[in-house]
NUNUDO-370308 format. One record per residue (C-alpha): residue in one letter; residue number from 1; x, y, z; chain. Coordinates in Angstrom, 1 decimal, padded with zeros to 4 digits. Layout:
a | NUM | X | Y | Z | A
...
//
This chain:
m | 1 | 005.0 | -017.6 | -042.6 | A
n | 2 | 007.1 | -013.9 | -044.5 | A
v | 3 | 010.7 | -013.0 | -044.3 | A
v | 4 | 011.7 | -009.8 | -044.8 | A
c | 5 | 015.0 | -009.5 | -047.0 | A
p | 6 | 017.7 | -007.0 | -045.2 | A
k | 7 | 019.2 | -005.9 | -048.6 | A
c | 8 | 015.7 | -005.0 | -050.3 | A
a | 9 | 013.0 | -005.5 | -048.0 | A
a | 10 | 011.6 | -008.1 | -050.3 | A
q | 11 | 008.9 | -010.0 | -048.3 | A
i | 12 | 009.6 | -014.3 | -049.1 | A
p | 13 | 006.4 | -016.4 | -048.1 | A
v | 14 | 008.1 | -019.7 | -046.2 | A
s | 15 | 006.2 | -022.2 | -045.2 | A
q | 16 | 006.5 | -023.7 | -041.4 | A
p | 17 | 008.7 | -026.3 | -041.6 | A
d | 18 | 007.5 | -029.4 | -040.1 | A
s | 19 | 010.3 | -029.7 | -037.3 | A
e | 20 | 012.9 | -027.2 | -035.8 | A
r | 21 | 015.6 | -027.8 | -037.8 | A
a | 22 | 016.6 | -024.3 | -038.9 | A
s | 23 | 016.3 | -023.5 | -042.9 | A
s | 24 | 018.4 | -021.4 | -045.6 | A
i | 25 | 016.1 | -019.1 | -047.8 | A
r | 26 | 017.5 | -016.9 | -051.2 | A
c | 27 | 015.6 | -013.4 | -051.8 | A
p | 28 | 014.2 | -014.4 | -055.4 | A
k | 29 | 014.8 | -010.3 | -056.0 | A
c | 30 | 018.3 | -010.2 | -054.8 | A
n | 31 | 020.0 | -013.7 | -055.0 | A
i | 32 | 021.2 | -012.8 | -051.5 | A
t | 33 | 020.7 | -016.2 | -049.6 | A
l | 34 | 020.0 | -015.4 | -046.0 | A
k | 35 | 020.5 | -017.6 | -043.0 | A
p | 36 | 019.3 | -019.7 | -041.1 | A
v | 37 | 015.6 | -019.3 | -039.8 | A
t | 38 | 014.3 | -021.1 | -036.9 | A
v | 39 | 010.3 | -021.6 | -036.3 | A
s | 40 | 008.9 | -018.5 | -034.2 | A
p | 41 | 007.4 | -020.5 | -030.5 | A
a | 42 | 004.3 | -018.4 | -031.3 | A
t | 43 | 004.0 | -019.9 | -034.4 | A
e | 44 | 003.7 | -023.5 | -032.5 | A
k | 45 | 000.6 | -024.5 | -031.0 | A
s | 46 | -000.2 | -022.4 | -027.4 | A
a | 47 | 000.5 | -024.2 | -024.3 | A
l | 48 | -002.8 | -023.1 | -023.1 | A
t | 49 | -005.4 | -026.1 | -025.2 | A
v | 50 | -002.4 | -028.5 | -023.3 | A
g | 51 | -002.7 | -027.1 | -020.0 | A
q | 52 | 001.2 | -026.5 | -019.1 | A
s | 53 | 001.4 | -023.0 | -019.2 | A
p | 54 | 003.0 | -021.2 | -016.4 | A
s | 55 | -000.6 | -019.0 | -016.6 | A
t | 56 | -002.2 | -021.9 | -015.5 | A
e | 57 | 000.0 | -023.0 | -012.6 | A
q | 58 | 000.3 | -020.3 | -010.9 | A
h | 59 | -001.5 | -016.9 | -009.7 | A
r | 60 | 000.0 | -014.1 | -011.4 | A
f | 61 | -002.1 | -011.6 | -008.7 | A
k | 62 | -002.3 | -012.6 | -004.9 | A
p | 63 | -005.1 | -011.7 | -003.2 | A
r | 64 | -004.9 | -008.3 | -001.1 | A
a | 65 | -004.4 | -009.4 | 002.3 | A
p | 66 | -004.7 | -005.9 | 004.6 | A
a | 67 | -003.5 | -005.5 | 008.0 | A
p | 68 | -006.3 | -006.8 | 010.4 | A
l | 69 | -007.8 | -005.5 | 012.9 | A
f | 70 | -006.6 | -005.3 | 017.0 | A
e | 71 | -009.3 | -006.6 | 019.2 | A
l | 72 | -009.0 | -006.4 | 022.9 | A
k | 73 | -010.9 | -009.9 | 024.3 | A
k | 74 | -012.6 | -009.7 | 027.5 | A
t | 75 | -010.1 | -011.8 | 029.0 | A
g | 76 | -008.0 | -009.6 | 028.6 | A
t | 77 | -005.9 | -011.2 | 025.8 | A
s | 78 | -005.2 | -010.1 | 022.1 | A
e | 79 | -006.3 | -010.8 | 019.0 | A
l | 80 | -005.6 | -009.7 | 014.8 | A
t | 81 | -009.2 | -010.1 | 013.1 | A
s | 82 | -009.6 | -009.4 | 009.1 | A
s | 83 | -012.4 | -008.0 | 009.3 | A
p | 84 | -011.1 | -004.2 | 007.7 | A
a | 85 | -013.8 | -002.3 | 010.2 | A
a | 86 | -016.9 | -002.2 | 012.3 | A
p | 87 | -020.5 | -001.9 | 010.3 | A
v | 88 | -021.2 | 000.9 | 013.1 | A
e | 89 | -017.9 | 003.0 | 011.4 | A
d | 90 | -018.9 | 001.8 | 007.9 | A
i | 91 | -021.8 | 003.4 | 007.7 | A
s | 92 | -021.0 | 006.6 | 009.8 | A
q | 93 | -018.5 | 006.8 | 007.0 | A
l | 94 | -020.9 | 006.9 | 004.5 | A
l | 95 | -023.4 | 009.0 | 006.4 | A
s | 96 | -020.3 | 011.8 | 006.7 | A
n | 97 | -019.6 | 012.3 | 003.4 | A
l | 98 | -023.0 | 012.4 | 002.0 | A
l | 99 | -023.4 | 015.7 | 005.1 | A
r | 100 | -020.3 | 016.9 | 003.5 | A
q | 101 | -021.9 | 016.6 | 000.1 | A
h | 102 | -024.6 | 018.4 | 000.8 | A
g | 103 | -022.9 | 021.2 | 002.4 | A
n | 104 | -023.6 | 019.9 | 006.3 | A
t | 105 | -020.9 | 020.3 | 009.1 | A
v | 106 | -020.3 | 016.8 | 009.6 | A
t | 107 | -020.6 | 016.3 | 014.2 | A
e | 108 | -018.6 | 013.7 | 015.3 | A
t | 109 | -020.3 | 010.4 | 017.7 | A
a | 110 | -019.3 | 008.8 | 020.1 | A
t | 111 | -019.2 | 005.7 | 017.8 | A
s | 112 | -016.4 | 007.4 | 015.6 | A
k | 113 | -013.0 | 006.3 | 016.2 | A
r | 114 | -010.1 | 007.3 | 014.7 | A
k | 115 | -008.0 | 004.8 | 012.4 | A
a | 116 | -004.4 | 003.6 | 013.2 | A
l | 117 | -002.2 | 001.7 | 011.8 | A
v | 118 | 000.4 | 000.0 | 013.5 | A
c | 119 | 004.6 | -000.6 | 011.4 | A
t | 120 | 006.3 | -001.8 | 013.9 | A
a | 121 | 008.7 | -004.5 | 014.5 | A
e | 122 | 007.3 | -007.3 | 016.1 | A
i | 123 | 008.3 | -006.5 | 019.7 | A
h | 124 | 006.4 | -003.4 | 019.9 | A
r | 125 | 003.7 | -005.0 | 018.1 | A
e | 126 | 001.4 | -005.6 | 020.5 | A
a | 127 | 002.1 | -003.2 | 023.2 | A
i | 128 | 001.8 | -000.5 | 021.0 | A
a | 129 | -001.9 | -001.5 | 020.0 | A
r | 130 | -003.2 | -002.2 | 023.1 | A
q | 131 | -002.2 | 001.5 | 024.2 | A
l | 132 | -003.8 | 002.6 | 021.3 | A
t | 133 | -007.0 | 000.2 | 021.6 | A
d | 134 | -007.4 | 001.1 | 025.3 | A
n | 135 | -007.5 | 004.6 | 024.1 | A
g | 136 | -010.3 | 004.4 | 021.6 | A
y | 137 | -008.6 | 004.3 | 018.4 | A
q | 138 | -009.5 | 001.5 | 015.6 | A
v | 139 | -006.1 | -000.1 | 015.5 | A
f | 140 | -005.1 | -002.3 | 012.4 | A
v | 141 | -001.6 | -004.4 | 012.8 | A
a | 142 | 000.8 | -005.1 | 009.7 | A
q | 143 | 003.1 | -008.2 | 010.1 | A
d | 144 | 004.9 | -007.4 | 007.0 | A
t | 145 | 005.2 | -005.1 | 004.1 | A
g | 146 | 002.3 | -006.2 | 001.7 | A
q | 147 | 000.0 | -005.9 | 004.7 | A
a | 148 | 001.1 | -002.4 | 005.7 | A
i | 149 | 000.0 | -001.4 | 002.0 | A
d | 150 | -003.1 | -003.0 | 001.2 | A
r | 151 | -004.1 | -000.9 | 004.0 | A
m | 152 | -003.3 | 002.0 | 003.2 | A
r | 153 | -005.1 | 001.5 | -000.1 | A
e | 154 | -008.0 | -000.1 | 001.7 | A
n | 155 | -008.9 | 001.9 | 004.5 | A
q | 156 | -009.5 | 005.3 | 005.3 | A
l | 157 | -006.5 | 006.2 | 007.6 | A
e | 158 | -005.9 | 009.2 | 010.2 | A
v | 159 | -003.1 | 007.8 | 011.7 | A
v | 160 | 000.1 | 006.0 | 010.7 | A
l | 161 | 003.1 | 005.0 | 012.9 | A
l | 162 | 006.4 | 003.5 | 011.0 | A
d | 163 | 009.5 | 002.3 | 012.9 | A
s | 164 | 012.1 | 002.4 | 010.5 | A
e | 165 | 013.4 | -001.8 | 011.1 | A
f | 166 | 009.9 | -003.2 | 010.1 | A
d | 167 | 010.3 | -005.7 | 007.8 | A
s | 168 | 013.4 | -004.7 | 007.4 | A
a | 169 | 014.6 | -008.0 | 005.3 | A
e | 170 | 012.1 | -006.2 | 002.6 | A
q | 171 | 012.8 | -002.7 | 003.5 | A
g | 172 | 009.1 | -002.2 | 004.5 | A
s | 173 | 009.5 | 001.2 | 005.6 | A
a | 174 | 010.9 | 002.6 | 002.4 | A
f | 175 | 007.6 | 001.2 | 000.8 | A
v | 176 | 005.4 | 002.8 | 003.6 | A
v | 177 | 007.4 | 006.2 | 003.5 | A
r | 178 | 006.9 | 006.0 | -000.7 | A
e | 179 | 002.9 | 005.2 | -000.2 | A
v | 180 | 002.7 | 008.3 | 002.5 | A
n | 181 | 004.9 | 010.8 | -000.1 | A
v | 182 | 002.8 | 010.1 | -003.6 | A
l | 183 | -000.4 | 011.0 | -001.4 | A
r | 184 | -002.3 | 014.2 | -003.0 | A
p | 185 | -001.6 | 017.3 | -001.1 | A
a | 186 | -005.4 | 016.8 | 000.4 | A
q | 187 | -005.0 | 013.0 | 001.6 | A
r | 188 | -002.1 | 014.2 | 002.5 | A
r | 189 | -002.8 | 016.4 | 004.9 | A
r | 190 | -006.4 | 014.1 | 006.0 | A
l | 191 | -003.3 | 011.8 | 007.2 | A
f | 192 | -001.1 | 012.2 | 010.6 | A
f | 193 | 002.3 | 010.4 | 010.2 | A
v | 194 | 004.2 | 009.5 | 013.2 | A
l | 195 | 007.9 | 007.9 | 013.0 | A
l | 196 | 009.0 | 005.8 | 016.2 | A
s | 197 | 012.6 | 006.0 | 016.8 | A
p | 198 | 015.2 | 005.3 | 019.3 | A
l | 199 | 017.8 | 007.9 | 018.6 | A
q | 200 | 015.2 | 010.9 | 018.1 | A
r | 201 | 014.1 | 013.2 | 020.7 | A
t | 202 | 010.5 | 012.9 | 020.9 | A
m | 203 | 008.7 | 015.3 | 019.3 | A
d | 204 | 011.2 | 017.0 | 017.8 | A
a | 205 | 009.6 | 019.4 | 015.0 | A
h | 206 | 012.9 | 019.6 | 013.1 | A
a | 207 | 013.6 | 015.9 | 013.1 | A
a | 208 | 009.9 | 015.1 | 011.8 | A
f | 209 | 010.7 | 017.8 | 009.3 | A
l | 210 | 013.7 | 016.0 | 007.7 | A
h | 211 | 012.1 | 012.9 | 007.8 | A
s | 212 | 009.0 | 014.4 | 006.4 | A
v | 213 | 006.8 | 013.2 | 009.6 | A
n | 214 | 003.9 | 015.0 | 011.2 | A
a | 215 | 005.9 | 013.8 | 014.8 | A
v | 216 | 008.7 | 012.0 | 016.3 | A
v | 217 | 008.0 | 009.6 | 019.4 | A
n | 218 | 011.7 | 007.8 | 020.4 | A
f | 219 | 011.1 | 004.0 | 021.9 | A
k | 220 | 012.4 | 005.4 | 025.3 | A
e | 221 | 008.2 | 006.8 | 025.8 | A
l | 222 | 006.4 | 004.3 | 024.0 | A
d | 223 | 004.2 | 004.1 | 027.4 | A
e | 224 | 003.3 | 007.6 | 026.5 | A
l | 225 | 002.7 | 007.2 | 023.5 | A
s | 226 | -001.6 | 007.8 | 023.4 | A
g | 227 | -001.1 | 011.0 | 025.3 | A
i | 228 | 001.7 | 012.7 | 022.8 | A
l | 229 | -000.7 | 011.7 | 019.7 | A
d | 230 | -003.7 | 013.5 | 021.7 | A
h | 231 | -001.3 | 016.4 | 021.9 | A
a | 232 | 000.3 | 016.5 | 018.6 | A
l | 233 | -003.2 | 015.7 | 016.8 | A
r | 234 | -004.8 | 019.1 | 019.0 | A
e | 235 | -001.9 | 021.0 | 018.2 | A
y | 236 | -002.2 | 019.6 | 013.8 | A
n | 237 | -006.4 | 019.9 | 014.3 | A
e | 238 | -005.5 | 023.3 | 015.6 | A
l | 239 | -003.4 | 024.6 | 013.1 | A
y | 240 | -005.6 | 023.5 | 010.0 | A
k | 241 | -008.4 | 024.6 | 011.9 | A
e | 242 | -009.9 | 027.7 | 009.5 | A
f | 243 | -008.2 | 025.7 | 006.4 | A
n | 244 | -011.0 | 022.8 | 007.6 | A
l | 245 | -013.7 | 025.4 | 008.1 | A
a | 246 | -013.2 | 026.8 | 004.8 | A
l | 247 | -013.4 | 022.8 | 003.4 | A
n | 248 | -016.5 | 021.7 | 005.2 | A
v | 249 | -014.6 | 018.8 | 006.1 | A
a | 250 | -014.0 | 017.2 | 010.5 | A
a | 251 | -010.7 | 017.4 | 012.2 | A
l | 252 | -008.7 | 014.0 | 012.5 | A
//
């Protein structure tokens, strides 16, 4: 290896010592003594060859684990499944995209469902998911921040419901808000963002504006959540009706 003299910038070839002991070097050009040099770990034998590297002991990237789908069983019980979407939904979405590319209008079929992601504290999750599922939504329930972010990046969601207490230990609500805020305008218009709050009034437009969401629902009115959402989405679609027609996209 070479050592560079700090005074005259001369490159001094030095043989690699057999031990880790420091050794002094004298510059042949300016005759100064350099500080002791130790062997760089980069010159030693790689730990990969002996299987002791941290890279071989643990995965650098964790596998994706998006929020699972919420399903109601015939017995009345509920279950969270890992399936991202029903096959019919995937085919319907692909056909819709193809029709849009060729300039044809898209007619929503009876099989199409709004995809909603529920990001709330555990105490409210099942009640919200059950109510939305009963009213024709395809519901995904996030149990932590990672599941929420992975689902938002993986699926075409129409509705996201967020509680400020969602995964509070990991500041989950802040990460979900950030994920929404970084969307491009065209993507943001295709997402209806709802804040669930114990303090704000339901459908308070001023509070929604201050929190950068499309609608606010108070926890005291969760029993009417589905009806409130339908009303808010009708108003939202009416607001963007001409815009959606111009872009040839379906309403939310």
